[in-house]
GUMIMAR-903103 format. One record per residue (C-alpha): residue number from 1; residue in three letters; x, y negated, z. Coordinates in steps of 0.2 Angstrom, whole numbers. Example, Ala and Ser with C-alpha at 12.3 -4.5 7.8 and 13.67 -1.06 7.14 Angstrom:
// GUMIMAR-903103
resi,resn,X,Y,Z
1,Ala,62,22,39;
2,Ser,68,5,36;
END
This chain:
// GUMIMAR-903103
resi,resn,X,Y,Z
1,Unk,0,-1,0;
2,Unk,7,-17,-4;
3,Unk,7,-29,10;
4,Unk,2,-47,7;
5,Unk,15,-60,11;
6,Unk,11,-78,17;
7,Unk,14,-91,5;
8,Unk,31,-100,4;
9,Unk,24,-116,8;
10,Unk,19,-110,26;
11,Unk,37,-106,31;
12,Unk,41,-124,34;
13,Unk,27,-128,46;
14,Unk,30,-111,55;
15,Unk,49,-117,58;
16,Unk,43,-134,64;
17,Unk,31,-126,76;
18,Unk,44,-114,83;
19,Unk,57,-129,85;
20,Unk,44,-139,93;
21,Unk,41,-125,105;
22,Unk,58,-123,109;
23,Unk,63,-142,112;
24,Unk,46,-148,119;
25,Unk,50,-144,137;
26,Unk,67,-152,136;
27,Unk,59,-168,128;
28,Unk,45,-167,142;
29,Unk,59,-166,156;
30,Unk,69,-181,148;
31,Unk,53,-191,149;
32,Unk,49,-186,167;
33,Unk,68,-191,172;
34,Unk,66,-208,163;
35,Unk,48,-211,171;
36,Unk,48,-224,184;
37,Unk,43,-218,202;
38,Unk,23,-216,203;
39,Unk,12,-223,218;
40,Unk,5,-211,229;
41,Unk,-11,-219,235;
42,Unk,-11,-209,252;
43,Unk,6,-216,256;
44,Unk,2,-233,251;
45,Unk,-15,-233,260;
46,Unk,-6,-227,276;
47,Unk,7,-240,275;
48,Unk,-6,-255,272;
49,Unk,-15,-249,287;
50,Unk,1,-248,297;
51,Unk,5,-266,291;
52,Unk,-11,-272,298;
53,Unk,-8,-262,314;
54,Unk,8,-270,317;
55,Unk,1,-287,314;
56,Unk,-13,-283,327;
57,Unk,1,-280,340;
58,Unk,5,-299,338;
59,Unk,-13,-304,337;
60,Unk,-22,-301,347;
61,Unk,-11,-288,356;
62,Unk,4,-298,362;
63,Unk,-7,-313,363;
64,Unk,-18,-306,376;
65,Unk,-5,-296,384;
66,Unk,6,-312,388;
67,Unk,-9,-323,389;
68,Unk,-16,-314,404;
69,Unk,0,-314,413;
70,Unk,3,-332,415;
71,Unk,-6,-345,425;
72,Unk,-22,-351,419;
73,Unk,-14,-369,415;
74,Unk,-1,-362,402;
75,Unk,-13,-348,393;
76,Unk,-16,-357,377;
77,Unk,2,-362,376;
78,Unk,9,-344,379;
79,Unk,-4,-338,366;
80,Unk,2,-351,354;
81,Unk,20,-345,355;
82,Unk,14,-329,346;
83,Unk,1,-337,336;
84,Unk,12,-349,327;
85,Unk,25,-336,322;
86,Unk,11,-328,310;
87,Unk,13,-343,300;
88,Unk,31,-349,303;
89,Unk,40,-332,300;
90,Unk,28,-327,286;
91,Unk,34,-343,276;
92,Unk,52,-340,279;
93,Unk,50,-322,274;
94,Unk,43,-327,258;
95,Unk,56,-340,254;
96,Unk,71,-330,258;
97,Unk,69,-319,273;
98,Unk,64,-303,263;
99,Unk,79,-306,252;
100,Unk,92,-308,265;
101,Unk,85,-292,274;
102,Unk,82,-281,259;
103,Unk,91,-289,244;
104,Unk,107,-281,238;
105,Unk,123,-290,245;
106,Unk,136,-285,257;
107,Unk,136,-275,274;
108,Unk,129,-290,283;
109,Unk,115,-298,273;
110,Unk,107,-297,257;
111,Unk,108,-310,242;
112,Unk,95,-324,248;
113,Unk,91,-327,230;
114,Unk,88,-309,223;
115,Unk,69,-309,229;
116,Unk,68,-329,232;
117,Unk,49,-333,233;
118,Unk,46,-314,231;
119,Unk,52,-314,214;
120,Unk,51,-297,206;
121,Unk,42,-290,222;
122,Unk,27,-283,214;
123,Unk,18,-266,211;
124,Unk,33,-257,205;
125,Unk,41,-247,220;
126,Unk,59,-249,226;
127,Unk,66,-232,225;
128,Unk,79,-236,238;
129,Unk,67,-240,251;
130,Unk,50,-233,248;
131,Unk,48,-223,231;
132,Unk,30,-220,232;
133,Unk,22,-237,237;
134,Unk,23,-254,228;
135,Unk,37,-264,234;
136,Unk,26,-277,239;
137,Unk,17,-266,252;
138,Unk,34,-262,259;
139,Unk,38,-280,259;
140,Unk,22,-283,269;
141,Unk,25,-269,282;
142,Unk,43,-276,286;
143,Unk,36,-294,287;
144,Unk,26,-288,302;
145,Unk,41,-283,311;
146,Unk,49,-299,308;
147,Unk,34,-308,315;
148,Unk,33,-299,332;
149,Unk,51,-298,336;
150,Unk,54,-316,340;
151,Unk,36,-317,348;
152,Unk,43,-305,361;
153,Unk,55,-318,366;
154,Unk,42,-330,371;
155,Unk,38,-320,387;
156,Unk,55,-325,395;
157,Unk,53,-344,391;
158,Unk,34,-346,395;
159,Unk,28,-360,406;
160,Unk,42,-371,404;
161,Unk,49,-372,386;
162,Unk,45,-387,374;
163,Unk,35,-382,359;
164,Unk,46,-392,347;
165,Unk,61,-382,354;
166,Unk,53,-366,353;
167,Unk,48,-368,335;
168,Unk,65,-374,331;
169,Unk,74,-361,340;
170,Unk,63,-347,332;
171,Unk,66,-352,314;
172,Unk,85,-353,317;
173,Unk,84,-336,326;
174,Unk,76,-326,313;
175,Unk,86,-333,300;
176,Unk,103,-331,308;
177,Unk,101,-317,319;
178,Unk,85,-307,315;
179,Unk,87,-306,295;
180,Unk,105,-301,296;
181,Unk,103,-287,309;
182,Unk,88,-280,299;
183,Unk,100,-279,284;
184,Unk,113,-270,293;
185,Unk,102,-257,300;
186,Unk,89,-255,287;
187,Unk,96,-263,271;
188,Unk,104,-254,257;
189,Unk,124,-255,261;
190,Unk,121,-262,278;
191,Unk,134,-259,290;
192,Unk,124,-247,302;
193,Unk,113,-239,288;
194,Unk,115,-220,288;
195,Unk,105,-217,274;
196,Unk,109,-230,261;
197,Unk,128,-232,260;
198,Unk,132,-239,278;
199,Unk,149,-236,284;
200,Unk,145,-233,303;
201,Unk,129,-223,303;
202,Unk,117,-227,317;
203,Unk,100,-220,320;
204,Unk,87,-233,323;
205,Unk,70,-227,316;
206,Unk,59,-241,319;
207,Unk,69,-255,328;
208,Unk,78,-251,344;
209,Unk,93,-263,339;
210,Unk,83,-274,326;
211,Unk,68,-278,336;
212,Unk,69,-274,355;
213,Unk,88,-275,360;
214,Unk,90,-292,349;
215,Unk,75,-300,356;
216,Unk,77,-293,375;
217,Unk,95,-300,376;
218,Unk,90,-315,367;
219,Unk,76,-317,380;
220,Unk,88,-316,395;
221,Unk,99,-329,387;
222,Unk,84,-341,384;
223,Unk,79,-338,402;
224,Unk,95,-341,409;
225,Unk,99,-357,400;
226,Unk,80,-365,402;
227,Unk,82,-361,421;
228,Unk,69,-356,433;
229,Unk,51,-362,433;
230,Unk,47,-375,446;
231,Unk,44,-366,463;
232,Unk,51,-349,457;
233,Unk,52,-339,466;
234,Unk,47,-346,483;
235,Unk,29,-350,476;
236,Unk,18,-334,469;
237,Unk,15,-336,451;
238,Unk,2,-322,448;
239,Unk,-6,-317,432;
240,Unk,-22,-327,430;
241,Unk,-31,-312,421;
242,Unk,-25,-295,422;
243,Unk,-41,-289,413;
244,Unk,-34,-299,396;
245,Unk,-17,-291,399;
246,Unk,-25,-274,400;
247,Unk,-35,-277,383;
248,Unk,-18,-282,375;
249,Unk,-9,-267,382;
250,Unk,-22,-256,374;
251,Unk,-20,-264,358;
252,Unk,-1,-264,358;
253,Unk,-3,-245,362;
254,Unk,-14,-242,346;
255,Unk,-4,-255,335;
256,Unk,12,-245,340;
257,Unk,7,-230,329;
258,Unk,8,-241,314;
259,Unk,25,-247,320;
260,Unk,33,-231,323;
261,Unk,24,-218,311;
262,Unk,22,-231,298;
263,Unk,41,-232,298;
264,Unk,41,-215,290;
265,Unk,36,-225,274;
266,Unk,24,-211,269;
267,Unk,9,-200,275;
268,Unk,19,-185,278;
269,Unk,26,-174,291;
270,Unk,38,-186,298;
271,Unk,25,-199,301;
272,Unk,15,-185,311;
273,Unk,31,-182,321;
274,Unk,34,-201,325;
275,Unk,16,-203,329;
276,Unk,15,-189,342;
277,Unk,33,-195,349;
278,Unk,26,-213,351;
279,Unk,10,-207,361;
280,Unk,19,-195,372;
281,Unk,33,-206,377;
282,Unk,20,-220,382;
283,Unk,10,-208,392;
284,Unk,26,-201,401;
285,Unk,32,-219,405;
286,Unk,15,-225,411;
287,Unk,15,-210,423;
288,Unk,33,-212,429;
289,Unk,33,-230,432;
290,Unk,16,-228,442;
291,Unk,25,-215,452;
292,Unk,40,-226,456;
293,Unk,28,-239,462;
294,Unk,18,-226,473;
295,Unk,33,-220,480;
296,Unk,42,-237,484;
297,Unk,28,-248,488;
298,Unk,15,-237,493;
299,Unk,1,-241,479;
300,Unk,2,-239,461;
301,Unk,-4,-255,452;
302,Unk,-14,-256,436;
303,Unk,-2,-269,430;
304,Unk,13,-258,433;
305,Unk,6,-243,424;
306,Unk,2,-255,409;
307,Unk,20,-261,410;
308,Unk,27,-243,411;
309,Unk,17,-239,395;
310,Unk,25,-254,385;
311,Unk,41,-248,391;
312,Unk,39,-230,385;
313,Unk,34,-238,369;
314,Unk,49,-249,367;
315,Unk,60,-235,372;
316,Unk,54,-221,359;
317,Unk,54,-234,345;
318,Unk,73,-231,340;
319,Unk,71,-212,342;
320,Unk,53,-208,336;
321,Unk,57,-201,320;
322,Unk,72,-190,326;
323,Unk,67,-181,342;
324,Unk,56,-166,347;
325,Unk,41,-167,359;
326,Unk,50,-161,373;
327,Unk,64,-174,371;
328,Unk,51,-187,369;
329,Unk,43,-183,386;
330,Unk,61,-185,394;
331,Unk,64,-201,385;
332,Unk,47,-208,391;
333,Unk,50,-202,410;
334,Unk,66,-211,409;
335,Unk,59,-227,402;
336,Unk,47,-229,417;
337,Unk,60,-226,430;
338,Unk,74,-237,422;
339,Unk,64,-251,417;
340,Unk,54,-251,433;
341,Unk,72,-253,443;
342,Unk,77,-267,430;
343,Unk,61,-277,433;
344,Unk,61,-275,452;
345,Unk,79,-273,457;
346,Unk,90,-280,444;
347,Unk,80,-295,441;
348,Unk,80,-299,460;
349,Unk,98,-295,462;
350,Unk,104,-309,449;
351,Unk,89,-320,451;
352,Unk,85,-325,434;
353,Unk,68,-330,429;
354,Unk,63,-319,415;
355,Unk,44,-324,416;
356,Unk,36,-309,408;
357,Unk,51,-296,409;
358,Unk,55,-295,392;
359,Unk,73,-290,395;
360,Unk,69,-277,409;
361,Unk,56,-269,397;
362,Unk,62,-272,379;
363,Unk,81,-273,380;
364,Unk,84,-260,394;
365,Unk,70,-249,388;
366,Unk,77,-249,370;
367,Unk,95,-247,376;
368,Unk,90,-232,385;
369,Unk,81,-225,370;
370,Unk,96,-227,358;
371,Unk,108,-220,370;
372,Unk,97,-204,373;
373,Unk,94,-203,355;
374,Unk,112,-201,353;
375,Unk,111,-185,363;
376,Unk,94,-178,358;
377,Unk,93,-182,339;
378,Unk,87,-166,330;
379,Unk,89,-161,312;
380,Unk,74,-149,314;
381,Unk,63,-165,315;
382,Unk,73,-176,303;
383,Unk,82,-164,292;
384,Unk,90,-178,282;
385,Unk,102,-182,297;
386,Unk,111,-167,294;
387,Unk,118,-170,277;
388,Unk,114,-187,270;
389,Unk,128,-197,277;
390,Unk,145,-192,270;
391,Unk,163,-197,274;
392,Unk,175,-194,261;
393,Unk,163,-184,250;
394,Unk,160,-173,266;
395,Unk,143,-173,274;
396,Unk,143,-178,292;
397,Unk,129,-172,304;
398,Unk,121,-186,315;
399,Unk,113,-174,326;
400,Unk,114,-177,345;
401,Unk,131,-175,352;
402,Unk,146,-185,359;
403,Unk,150,-192,341;
404,Unk,133,-199,338;
405,Unk,131,-205,356;
406,Unk,147,-216,353;
407,Unk,140,-222,337;
408,Unk,124,-227,347;
409,Unk,133,-235,360;
410,Unk,143,-246,347;
411,Unk,127,-252,339;
412,Unk,120,-257,355;
413,Unk,135,-266,361;
414,Unk,136,-275,344;
415,Unk,118,-280,344;
416,Unk,118,-287,362;
417,Unk,134,-297,358;
418,Unk,127,-304,342;
419,Unk,110,-309,351;
420,Unk,118,-316,366;
421,Unk,132,-326,357;
422,Unk,120,-331,343;
423,Unk,106,-336,355;
424,Unk,117,-346,366;
425,Unk,124,-356,350;
426,Unk,107,-359,344;
427,Unk,100,-365,360;
428,Unk,114,-378,362;
429,Unk,110,-384,345;
430,Unk,91,-386,349;
431,Unk,95,-394,365;
432,Unk,105,-407,357;
433,Unk,92,-410,344;
434,Unk,75,-410,353;
435,Unk,79,-404,371;
436,Unk,73,-387,378;
437,Unk,62,-390,393;
438,Unk,48,-401,397;
439,Unk,49,-412,411;
440,Unk,43,-408,428;
441,Unk,27,-418,427;
442,Unk,22,-409,411;
443,Unk,26,-392,419;
444,Unk,16,-397,434;
445,Unk,1,-401,423;
446,Unk,4,-386,413;
447,Unk,9,-383,394;
448,Unk,-9,-382,388;
449,Unk,-12,-400,392;
450,Unk,5,-407,390;
451,Unk,10,-398,374;
452,Unk,-6,-396,365;
453,Unk,-18,-407,373;
454,Unk,-31,-393,377;
455,Unk,-37,-382,392;
456,Unk,-42,-364,391;
457,Unk,-55,-366,405;
458,Unk,-66,-381,407;
459,Unk,-73,-376,425;
END
């Protein structure tokens, strides 16, 4: 039987189809490699929510927490210290702050012109920082950190600083201290950045050095240079409304989930781990602070338990993305004890008037967290710390141990020195330009009236 053969003109298309079948996967792979990062809507939604949560920590969280702790004649002025920064720091962030913190530059600061007025910061992701969300989302999230950090300092200068001095100091402080520290720890090529080309790898997940140590140490310098409030410590200066402070405390606790878990920059397993660490540290610290009061004073106070909770949050912040749950509980328990002693013993021993205990809670707490992180960091929680940082082409593990403890200590000392020396110099400049402190008559009348012409309560 004679078999029919396909016409010759079909061989050309057959060959073309065969070639297409062979090379199509290669072409598709090349297209994928060349494609820009894509937006993950779940990650983007989580980071936008986290941004809102961190902003909520400033207003109304910190506004209520600090506002309730001062005397009634100073409540509006104290609230204004946080409120004004939502405007001031946001504008500075747009103009040059984001660029200095996250632009490409050297080991200390980024190029202030790269993202000047947020040029080029839009819907496309920045793969170096957060490859699955728009760079604009990442920018907004980081801006909320820049707002709340100097707001923490206001607790140390409450009831006696000139409003003009406060605004000028904060504008200089975020420009010359916060933005460069942010770049050194989190910016690409920053000196301490363990994941993006740093030279001295330091673990700081959500701001132990950048936020809490820098603001806490600066707060202490501010308190020392302003001097004590008139009548302190001879006259009692009781909080005028602890209920307001407790509402603020609850808002801070909820907002802190965005602060820490949002720092995972995606909605994955690391965010869950940081979320859990945040909660359990706060819970453990609230208990340990309350127990310390119960043992040493005979009664646990409501305000003491609230202060312990905040201490636990500040202490776990740098470690939240690197430690196991048992380590988290240990860090929280340590936070309550150490911060309680700093507030009740250290402050009395040296006699400084840190009005709302910013140094004792935020600086001492985060120093404790940074150092314990150096011993407890676990690659099982964050596998990247085992292999990302390289020295001479060889991977260096940053898991807990003596070597990493030494690096953490170095970062703590450096941050404290920069914050202390920088704040001292800036306060000297501000003092020469506008003066630092209200006069005795204005302090006696209250800053609400003398600085803002208002009263919080009319009866």
